[in-house]
C-alpha positions as a Markdown table, in Angstrom:
| # | Residue | x | y | z |
|---|---|---|---|---|
| 1 | Unk | -34.1 | 52.9 | 133.7 |
| 2 | Unk | -31.1 | 51.1 | 133.6 |
| 3 | Unk | -30.1 | 49.9 | 136.8 |
| 4 | Unk | -26.1 | 50.5 | 136.4 |
| 5 | Unk | -26.9 | 53.7 | 135.3 |
| 6 | Unk | -28.7 | 54.4 | 138.8 |
| 7 | Unk | -25.8 | 52.8 | 141.0 |
| 8 | Unk | -23.4 | 55.5 | 139.0 |
| 9 | Unk | -26.0 | 58.4 | 140.4 |
| 10 | Unk | -25.9 | 57.0 | 143.7 |
| 11 | Unk | -22.3 | 56.7 | 143.7 |
| 12 | Unk | -21.9 | 60.8 | 142.8 |
| 13 | Unk | -24.5 | 61.7 | 144.9 |
| 14 | Unk | -22.7 | 60.2 | 147.8 |
| 15 | Unk | -19.1 | 61.2 | 147.3 |
| 16 | Unk | -20.1 | 64.5 | 145.8 |
| 17 | Unk | -17.4 | 63.8 | 143.1 |
| 18 | Unk | -17.8 | 61.7 | 139.7 |
| 19 | Unk | -13.8 | 61.4 | 140.5 |
| 20 | Unk | -14.5 | 59.9 | 143.8 |
| 21 | Unk | -17.6 | 57.9 | 142.5 |
| 22 | Unk | -15.6 | 56.3 | 139.7 |
| 23 | Unk | -12.6 | 55.6 | 142.3 |
| 24 | Unk | -15.6 | 53.3 | 144.7 |
| 25 | Unk | -17.1 | 51.7 | 141.8 |
| 26 | Unk | -13.4 | 51.1 | 140.0 |
| 27 | Unk | -14.6 | 52.8 | 136.8 |
| 28 | Unk | -12.5 | 55.3 | 134.9 |
| 29 | Unk | -14.2 | 58.7 | 135.8 |
| 30 | Unk | -15.0 | 59.4 | 132.0 |
| 31 | Unk | -17.6 | 56.3 | 131.8 |
| 32 | Unk | -19.1 | 57.6 | 135.0 |
| 33 | Unk | -19.5 | 61.0 | 133.6 |
| 34 | Unk | -21.0 | 59.7 | 129.9 |
| 35 | Unk | -23.6 | 57.2 | 132.2 |
| 36 | Unk | -24.5 | 60.3 | 134.2 |
| 37 | Unk | -25.3 | 62.1 | 131.0 |
| 38 | Unk | -26.9 | 59.2 | 129.7 |
| 39 | Unk | -29.6 | 59.1 | 132.6 |
| 40 | Unk | -30.2 | 62.6 | 132.8 |
| 41 | Unk | -31.0 | 62.5 | 129.0 |
| 42 | Unk | -33.2 | 59.6 | 129.7 |
| 43 | Unk | -35.1 | 61.7 | 132.2 |
| 44 | Unk | -35.0 | 64.6 | 130.5 |
| 45 | Unk | -33.9 | 66.2 | 133.1 |
| 46 | Unk | -30.7 | 67.7 | 134.9 |
| 47 | Unk | -30.0 | 65.5 | 138.2 |
| 48 | Unk | -26.4 | 67.2 | 139.3 |
| 49 | Unk | -25.0 | 70.6 | 139.0 |
| 50 | Unk | -21.4 | 69.9 | 138.0 |
| 51 | Unk | -18.9 | 72.3 | 139.8 |
| 52 | Unk | -15.2 | 72.5 | 139.6 |
| 53 | Unk | -15.0 | 71.7 | 143.6 |
| 54 | Unk | -17.3 | 68.6 | 143.1 |
| 55 | Unk | -21.6 | 67.9 | 142.4 |
| 56 | Unk | -24.5 | 69.5 | 144.0 |
| 57 | Unk | -27.8 | 67.8 | 143.8 |
| 58 | Unk | -31.0 | 69.3 | 142.0 |
| 59 | Unk | -34.4 | 69.3 | 143.3 |
| 60 | Unk | -35.1 | 66.2 | 140.4 |
| 61 | Unk | -31.7 | 64.3 | 141.6 |
| 62 | Unk | -32.5 | 64.7 | 145.5 |
| 63 | Unk | -35.7 | 63.3 | 144.4 |
| 64 | Unk | -34.3 | 60.7 | 142.5 |
| 65 | Unk | -31.7 | 59.7 | 145.2 |
| 66 | Unk | -34.7 | 59.1 | 148.0 |
| 67 | Unk | -36.5 | 57.0 | 145.1 |
| 68 | Unk | -33.0 | 55.2 | 144.3 |
| 69 | Unk | -32.0 | 54.2 | 147.8 |
| 70 | Unk | -35.8 | 53.0 | 148.6 |
| 71 | Unk | -34.9 | 50.7 | 145.4 |
| 72 | Unk | -31.5 | 49.8 | 147.2 |
| 73 | Unk | -32.6 | 49.4 | 150.3 |
| 74 | Unk | -35.1 | 46.4 | 148.4 |
| 75 | Unk | -32.5 | 44.9 | 146.8 |
| 76 | Unk | -30.1 | 44.4 | 149.9 |
| 77 | Unk | -32.8 | 42.9 | 151.9 |
| 78 | Unk | -33.5 | 40.3 | 148.7 |
| 79 | Unk | -29.8 | 39.5 | 148.2 |
| 80 | Unk | -29.8 | 38.7 | 152.6 |
| 81 | Unk | -32.6 | 36.4 | 152.4 |
| 82 | Unk | -31.0 | 34.6 | 149.5 |
| 83 | Unk | -27.6 | 34.8 | 150.6 |
| 84 | Unk | -28.8 | 33.2 | 154.0 |
| 85 | Unk | -29.4 | 29.8 | 152.3 |
| 86 | Unk | -25.5 | 29.5 | 150.7 |
| 87 | Unk | -22.8 | 27.9 | 152.2 |
| 88 | Unk | -19.7 | 29.7 | 150.8 |
| 89 | Unk | -19.2 | 33.4 | 152.4 |
| 90 | Unk | -18.1 | 35.7 | 149.4 |
| 91 | Unk | -18.0 | 38.9 | 148.2 |
| 92 | Unk | -17.0 | 42.4 | 149.5 |
| 93 | Unk | -17.1 | 43.7 | 153.2 |
| 94 | Unk | -15.9 | 47.3 | 154.1 |
| 95 | Unk | -15.4 | 48.1 | 157.9 |
| 96 | Unk | -14.8 | 51.4 | 159.0 |
| 97 | Unk | -12.6 | 51.8 | 162.8 |
| 98 | Unk | -11.0 | 54.1 | 164.4 |
| 99 | Unk | -7.0 | 53.7 | 163.7 |
| 100 | Unk | -6.1 | 52.4 | 167.1 |
| 101 | Unk | -8.8 | 49.5 | 167.1 |
| 102 | Unk | -8.2 | 48.7 | 163.4 |
| 103 | Unk | -4.2 | 48.9 | 163.6 |
| 104 | Unk | -3.7 | 46.9 | 166.6 |
| 105 | Unk | -6.7 | 44.5 | 166.9 |
| 106 | Unk | -8.9 | 44.2 | 164.1 |
| 107 | Unk | -6.4 | 43.3 | 161.2 |
| 108 | Unk | -5.2 | 40.4 | 162.8 |
| 109 | Unk | -9.0 | 39.2 | 163.5 |
| 110 | Unk | -10.2 | 40.3 | 160.6 |
| 111 | Unk | -7.0 | 38.9 | 158.2 |
| 112 | Unk | -7.8 | 35.2 | 160.0 |
| 113 | Unk | -11.5 | 35.6 | 158.5 |
| 114 | Unk | -10.4 | 36.6 | 155.1 |
| 115 | Unk | -7.7 | 33.8 | 154.9 |
| 116 | Unk | -10.4 | 31.1 | 155.6 |
| 117 | Unk | -12.6 | 32.2 | 153.1 |
| 118 | Unk | -10.9 | 32.6 | 149.4 |
| 119 | Unk | -14.2 | 34.5 | 147.8 |
| 120 | Unk | -14.7 | 36.9 | 150.8 |
| 121 | Unk | -12.6 | 40.4 | 150.6 |
| 122 | Unk | -12.6 | 42.2 | 153.5 |
| 123 | Unk | -11.7 | 45.9 | 153.5 |
| 124 | Unk | -10.6 | 47.3 | 156.5 |
| 125 | Unk | -10.4 | 51.0 | 156.9 |
| 126 | Unk | -8.6 | 51.8 | 160.1 |
| 127 | Unk | -8.8 | 56.0 | 160.1 |
| 128 | Unk | -8.9 | 58.7 | 162.2 |
| 129 | Unk | -12.5 | 59.8 | 160.8 |
| 130 | Unk | -15.8 | 58.9 | 160.9 |
| 131 | Unk | -17.8 | 56.4 | 158.3 |
| 132 | Unk | -21.2 | 56.9 | 157.1 |
| 133 | Unk | -23.3 | 54.2 | 156.7 |
| 134 | Unk | -26.3 | 55.9 | 154.9 |
| 135 | Unk | -23.7 | 56.7 | 152.0 |
| 136 | Unk | -22.8 | 53.4 | 151.8 |
| 137 | Unk | -19.0 | 54.6 | 152.8 |
| 138 | Unk | -18.7 | 51.2 | 154.8 |
| 139 | Unk | -21.0 | 47.9 | 156.1 |
| 140 | Unk | -19.9 | 47.8 | 159.2 |
| 141 | Unk | -18.8 | 51.0 | 161.1 |
| 142 | Unk | -16.9 | 51.0 | 164.8 |
| 143 | Unk | -17.9 | 54.1 | 166.5 |
| 144 | Unk | -16.5 | 56.0 | 170.2 |
| 145 | Unk | -19.7 | 57.4 | 170.6 |
| 146 | Unk | -23.2 | 56.0 | 170.5 |
| 147 | Unk | -25.2 | 57.0 | 167.6 |
| 148 | Unk | -28.4 | 59.1 | 168.9 |
| 149 | Unk | -30.1 | 58.9 | 165.5 |
| 150 | Unk | -30.1 | 57.6 | 162.3 |
| 151 | Unk | -31.8 | 54.1 | 160.8 |
| 152 | Unk | -28.7 | 51.7 | 162.3 |
| 153 | Unk | -28.5 | 48.5 | 164.6 |
| 154 | Unk | -26.3 | 49.4 | 167.4 |
| 155 | Unk | -24.0 | 46.8 | 169.9 |
| 156 | Unk | -21.8 | 47.6 | 172.3 |
| 157 | Unk | -18.4 | 45.8 | 171.7 |
| 158 | Unk | -16.5 | 46.3 | 174.7 |
| 159 | Unk | -15.1 | 49.2 | 177.0 |
| 160 | Unk | -11.4 | 50.0 | 176.9 |
| 161 | Unk | -9.0 | 51.7 | 178.7 |
| 162 | Unk | -6.1 | 54.2 | 177.9 |
| 163 | Unk | -3.1 | 54.7 | 180.3 |
| 164 | Unk | 0.1 | 56.8 | 180.2 |
| 165 | Unk | 3.1 | 55.4 | 178.7 |
| 166 | Unk | 6.9 | 55.8 | 178.3 |
| 167 | Unk | 9.3 | 53.2 | 176.8 |
| 168 | Unk | 12.3 | 51.8 | 179.1 |
| 169 | Unk | 14.9 | 53.6 | 177.4 |
| 170 | Unk | 13.3 | 57.1 | 177.6 |
| 171 | Unk | 12.9 | 56.6 | 181.4 |
| 172 | Unk | 16.6 | 55.5 | 181.6 |
| 173 | Unk | 17.4 | 58.4 | 179.9 |
| 174 | Unk | 15.1 | 61.2 | 181.9 |
| 175 | Unk | 14.4 | 59.9 | 184.8 |
| 176 | Unk | 11.7 | 57.9 | 186.9 |
| 177 | Unk | 8.2 | 59.5 | 186.9 |
| 178 | Unk | 6.3 | 58.2 | 189.8 |
| 179 | Unk | 4.2 | 61.5 | 190.4 |
| 180 | Unk | 2.2 | 63.8 | 188.2 |
| 181 | Unk | 4.7 | 66.4 | 188.8 |
| 182 | Unk | 7.6 | 64.6 | 187.7 |
| 183 | Unk | 5.9 | 65.1 | 184.0 |
| 184 | Unk | 7.0 | 68.7 | 183.9 |
| 185 | Unk | 9.5 | 69.5 | 181.2 |
| 186 | Unk | 8.8 | 66.0 | 179.6 |
| 187 | Unk | 8.1 | 65.9 | 175.8 |
| 188 | Unk | 3.8 | 65.1 | 175.7 |
| 189 | Unk | 3.5 | 62.7 | 172.6 |
| 190 | Unk | -0.7 | 63.5 | 171.8 |
| 191 | Unk | -3.1 | 63.8 | 169.1 |
| 192 | Unk | -3.7 | 67.1 | 166.6 |
| 193 | Unk | -6.4 | 68.5 | 168.7 |
| 194 | Unk | -7.9 | 70.2 | 165.5 |
| 195 | Unk | -8.1 | 66.6 | 163.7 |
| 196 | Unk | -10.3 | 65.0 | 166.6 |
| 197 | Unk | -13.5 | 63.6 | 165.5 |
| 198 | Unk | -15.2 | 62.5 | 168.5 |
| 199 | Unk | -15.2 | 64.1 | 171.9 |
| 200 | Unk | -14.5 | 60.8 | 173.5 |
| 201 | Unk | -10.9 | 61.5 | 172.7 |
| 202 | Unk | -10.4 | 64.7 | 174.4 |
| 203 | Unk | -8.3 | 63.1 | 177.4 |
| 204 | Unk | -5.2 | 64.9 | 177.0 |
| 205 | Unk | -6.2 | 67.8 | 179.2 |
| 206 | Unk | -5.2 | 65.6 | 182.1 |
| 207 | Unk | -1.5 | 66.0 | 181.2 |
| 208 | Unk | -1.4 | 68.9 | 179.1 |
| 209 | Unk | -1.4 | 71.1 | 181.9 |
| 210 | Unk | 1.6 | 69.2 | 183.1 |
| 211 | Unk | 3.3 | 68.9 | 180.3 |
| 212 | Unk | 3.9 | 71.9 | 177.7 |
| 213 | Unk | 6.4 | 70.5 | 175.4 |
| 214 | Unk | 4.2 | 68.8 | 172.7 |
| 215 | Unk | 4.5 | 66.2 | 169.9 |
| 216 | Unk | 1.1 | 66.3 | 167.9 |
| 217 | Unk | 0.7 | 63.5 | 165.9 |
| 218 | Unk | -3.2 | 62.6 | 163.7 |
| 219 | Unk | -2.8 | 59.0 | 164.0 |
| 220 | Unk | -2.7 | 56.8 | 167.1 |
| 221 | Unk | 0.1 | 54.5 | 165.5 |
| 222 | Unk | 2.3 | 57.7 | 165.0 |
| 223 | Unk | 1.7 | 58.5 | 168.7 |
| 224 | Unk | 2.8 | 55.0 | 169.7 |
| 225 | Unk | 5.7 | 54.6 | 167.5 |
| 226 | Unk | 6.8 | 58.3 | 168.9 |
| 227 | Unk | 6.8 | 56.9 | 172.4 |
| 228 | Unk | 7.9 | 53.5 | 171.5 |
| 229 | Unk | 11.3 | 55.0 | 170.2 |
| 230 | Unk | 11.6 | 56.6 | 173.3 |
| 231 | Unk | 11.0 | 60.5 | 172.6 |
| 232 | Unk | 8.2 | 61.3 | 175.3 |
| 233 | Unk | 5.6 | 60.4 | 177.4 |
| 234 | Unk | 1.9 | 59.4 | 175.6 |
| 235 | Unk | -1.4 | 58.4 | 176.5 |
| 236 | Unk | -2.0 | 54.9 | 174.5 |
| 237 | Unk | -4.5 | 52.2 | 174.4 |
| 238 | Unk | -3.5 | 49.9 | 176.7 |
| 239 | Unk | -4.5 | 46.5 | 174.7 |
| 240 | Unk | -2.1 | 48.0 | 171.9 |
| 241 | Unk | 0.4 | 49.2 | 174.5 |
| 242 | Unk | 0.8 | 45.7 | 176.4 |
| 243 | Unk | 1.9 | 44.0 | 173.0 |
| 244 | Unk | 5.5 | 46.2 | 173.4 |
| 245 | Unk | 7.5 | 44.8 | 176.6 |
| 246 | Unk | 9.7 | 48.2 | 176.2 |
| 247 | Unk | 6.9 | 50.1 | 177.1 |
| 248 | Unk | 6.2 | 51.2 | 180.6 |
| 249 | Unk | 2.3 | 51.9 | 182.6 |
| 250 | Unk | 3.1 | 54.9 | 184.3 |
| 251 | Unk | 1.0 | 56.6 | 187.0 |
| 252 | Unk | -1.4 | 53.8 | 187.3 |
| 253 | Unk | -3.9 | 55.9 | 189.4 |
| 254 | Unk | -4.5 | 57.9 | 186.1 |
| 255 | Unk | -6.6 | 55.8 | 183.5 |
| 256 | Unk | -9.1 | 56.9 | 180.8 |
| 257 | Unk | -12.4 | 54.5 | 179.7 |
| 258 | Unk | -13.8 | 54.8 | 176.4 |
| 259 | Unk | -16.3 | 52.3 | 174.8 |
| 260 | Unk | -16.6 | 51.0 | 171.3 |
| 261 | Unk | -20.1 | 50.4 | 169.1 |
| 262 | Unk | -20.5 | 48.0 | 166.1 |
| 263 | Unk | -22.6 | 50.2 | 164.1 |
| 264 | Unk | -24.7 | 48.2 | 160.8 |
| 265 | Unk | -27.2 | 49.3 | 158.3 |
| 266 | Unk | -30.5 | 47.3 | 158.7 |
| 267 | Unk | -30.8 | 46.9 | 155.1 |
| 268 | Unk | -27.2 | 44.9 | 155.0 |
| 269 | Unk | -26.5 | 43.6 | 158.7 |
| 270 | Unk | -28.5 | 40.3 | 157.7 |
| 271 | Unk | -26.3 | 39.6 | 154.7 |
| 272 | Unk | -24.5 | 36.6 | 154.7 |
| 273 | Unk | -20.6 | 38.0 | 154.5 |
| 274 | Unk | -21.7 | 41.1 | 157.0 |
| 275 | Unk | -23.0 | 38.7 | 159.2 |
| 276 | Unk | -20.1 | 36.7 | 159.5 |
| 277 | Unk | -17.4 | 39.7 | 159.9 |
| 278 | Unk | -19.7 | 40.8 | 162.3 |
| 279 | Unk | -19.8 | 37.8 | 164.2 |
| 280 | Unk | -15.9 | 37.8 | 163.9 |
| 281 | Unk | -15.5 | 41.0 | 165.5 |
| 282 | Unk | -17.8 | 40.8 | 168.1 |
| 283 | Unk | -16.1 | 37.0 | 169.2 |
| 284 | Unk | -12.6 | 38.5 | 168.8 |
| 285 | Unk | -13.3 | 41.2 | 170.9 |
| 286 | Unk | -15.1 | 39.2 | 173.3 |
| 287 | Unk | -12.1 | 37.0 | 173.7 |
| 288 | Unk | -9.9 | 39.3 | 174.4 |
| 289 | Unk | -12.0 | 41.2 | 176.8 |
| 290 | Unk | -9.3 | 41.2 | 179.3 |
| 291 | Unk | -7.1 | 43.1 | 177.2 |
| 292 | Unk | -8.9 | 46.2 | 176.4 |
| 293 | Unk | -9.5 | 47.2 | 180.4 |
| 294 | Unk | -6.7 | 47.2 | 182.4 |
| 295 | Unk | -7.3 | 48.1 | 186.2 |
| 296 | Unk | -6.5 | 51.6 | 188.1 |
| 297 | Unk | -4.4 | 51.8 | 191.1 |
| 298 | Unk | -7.7 | 53.5 | 193.0 |
| 299 | Unk | -10.4 | 50.9 | 191.2 |
| 300 | Unk | -11.9 | 49.7 | 194.9 |
| 301 | Unk | -12.7 | 53.7 | 195.3 |
| 302 | Unk | -13.9 | 53.8 | 191.6 |
| 303 | Unk | -11.5 | 56.9 | 190.6 |
| 304 | Unk | -9.9 | 55.2 | 187.6 |
| 305 | Unk | -11.7 | 57.5 | 185.1 |
| 306 | Unk | -10.9 | 61.0 | 184.2 |
């Protein structure tokens, strides 16, 4: 069998779409369709049911996918062994990350690494969603929850905190906020509950019971910009908010602590390029550890997490 056709089949199986596979592989969708058909003709069996809303694997397709992934794993292991002897770092590494960490921290750290290695392409995907290593959506994934199952390698990156913030211009216009009761009547800048992809993001209830006016935004960047513009009060990542002097931390007794986890696939974590990116992420977070966790007013009493 032609490995290129198997590679195309795997992309279709993982994305569930011919168009999605074409985008991932950088091919024309007609080419992907033709190669998939050629593979089916070569094997004299139907691998994929092509439907209007995507593709579904047949039993034969599921069997081939399992075998193809085993073969892919072996190729990747050999690549890791061979690349370990090379001096230069090259190739593409995709990193899936929460949008707060990706936009306000990793973009600088990984941008610097890419600048150091002309043959290395780093694809940082900072989106409010989860990523699948098994479907090869990313080479490295940073999550808010530690995986409880799956064949993955897990490392805790750091704890981080979020606090209540408003812009100085907003406080000048609307008055000081020194007690929780002062939040009544203020606009709460927060997330869209329907888009919450992790239970770790469920921290708005504490203020939501006090502020009934809401502006909901699906991205951390959008929430940050709305608060910076002086439109309301929000719960923001401390390591991001401290980059903007116009933001003032309010009610220091209210603090939320969460964690970031770095996840890698065992078949690829030892490749030179993936290992280099993982090391840079880990080292950068370690160097900035003091920025990730901001002390609460009641730290001595242990009452800073809500």
